[in-house]
Steps between C-alpha positions, in 0.01 A plus 500: 500500500711230361679273746842623370407850597435412864695418803406309809648539840460184711605359837384147478557196291145485388496863414814468286359183323169690427699793354715282290192305382351811392810602293607783736851583593517442866715667780497321825523700828501211756389580847655190646841359427378140470258583219624349163481787253739356249237479207474885506680696227668714761520502880536822712522545877273800509277716282737788568747324271249570202448860613875561503522379133212725388 
């Protein structure tokens, strides 16, 4: 699978950095308010948000 065909769901800065380094689109689902997830392509509060869009 090509990186452009994959999606990463991450909750940490290091996970987001790894996903972006691999060329993946990254959606952050932070567990803690103080986590900086600004490098993600999108930030959601809950996985339920993705399910609602499906």
